[in-house]
KOLKOLRO-682843 format. One line per field, with one value per residue (C-alpha): residue in three letters; residue number from 1; x, y, z. Coordinates in steps of 0.05 Angstrom, whole numbers, always signed. Layout:
N
rest (ALA/...)
nr (NUM/...)
c1 (X/...)
c2 (Y/...)
c3 (Z/...)
***
This chain:
87
rest (UNK/UNK/UNK/UNK/UNK/UNK/UNK/UNK/UNK/UNK/UNK/UNK/UNK/UNK/UNK/UNK/UNK/UNK/UNK/UNK/UNK/UNK/UNK/UNK/UNK/UNK/UNK/UNK/UNK/UNK/UNK/UNK/UNK/UNK/UNK/UNK/UNK/UNK/UNK/UNK/UNK/UNK/UNK/UNK/UNK/UNK/UNK/UNK/UNK/UNK/UNK/UNK/UNK/UNK/UNK/UNK/UNK/UNK/UNK/UNK/UNK/UNK/UNK/UNK/UNK/UNK/UNK/UNK/UNK/UNK/UNK/UNK/UNK/UNK/UNK/UNK/UNK/UNK/UNK/UNK/UNK/UNK/UNK/UNK/UNK/UNK/UNK)
nr (1/2/3/4/5/6/7/8/9/10/11/12/13/14/15/16/17/18/19/20/21/22/23/24/25/26/27/28/29/30/31/32/33/34/35/36/37/38/39/40/41/42/43/44/45/46/47/48/49/50/51/52/53/54/55/56/57/58/59/60/61/62/63/64/65/66/67/68/69/70/71/72/73/74/75/76/77/78/79/80/81/82/83/84/85/86/87)
c1 (+318/+301/+335/+294/+331/+293/+321/+279/+208/+232/+256/+315/+293/+351/+378/+311/+284/+211/+158/+102/+50/+97/+111/+36/+29/+82/+46/-20/+12/+27/-29/-100/-106/-69/-81/-52/-9/+19/+33/+68/+109/+130/+132/+136/+72/+39/-21/-48/-116/-81/-39/-102/-134/-72/-82/-156/-138/-94/-152/-148/-212/-218/-267/-253/-275/-274/-242/-229/-165/-159/-151/-215/-178/-214/-177/-192/-169/-166/-181/-162/-219/-190/-126/-126/-123/-58/-15)
c2 (-193/-138/-71/-8/+58/+122/+163/+225/+199/+129/+71/+26/-45/-92/-66/-37/+33/+29/+82/+78/+51/-4/-21/-27/-72/-117/-115/-134/-192/-222/-196/-174/-114/-56/+1/+71/+53/-8/+33/+87/+39/-10/+31/+103/+120/+179/+186/+117/+141/+177/+115/+72/+122/+115/+40/+47/+90/+32/-17/-44/-48/-42/-41/-15/-28/+18/-18/+0/-19/-39/+34/+55/+89/+81/+65/+42/-24/-25/-93/-112/-141/-147/-132/-109/-163/-136/-113)
c3 (+87/+37/+49/+36/+23/+5/-53/-68/-80/-98/-57/-71/-57/-68/-134/-160/-155/-136/-125/-73/-121/-142/-69/-58/-119/-89/-22/-53/-91/-22/+23/+9/+56/+87/+137/+139/+199/+163/+100/+140/+183/+129/+65/+92/+54/+88/+42/+32/+6/-51/-68/-67/-115/-160/-161/-176/-236/-259/-255/-184/-143/-68/-12/+58/+129/+189/+248/+321/+357/+431/+452/+416/+358/+292/+228/+158/+127/+51/+21/-49/-90/-160/-198/-271/-323/-354/-296)
***
């Protein structure tokens, strides 16, 4: 089990200091999509659209889908299309 500890604006994952963009890079190496609720609950990212924009500026490309949960609440799912050639 990986232990996450927040230190200022970085996270300590195992023995490594990782920022939110790096956490998302790690996430997208394992999964192809994420929602704001997932980002907030798992990574404590409160502004997922801004972090997605940061990744786009680094060469990642995304699409998104509006979804509706069982209670009728709408949410957006960001889907990774491509990663930059030189990560």
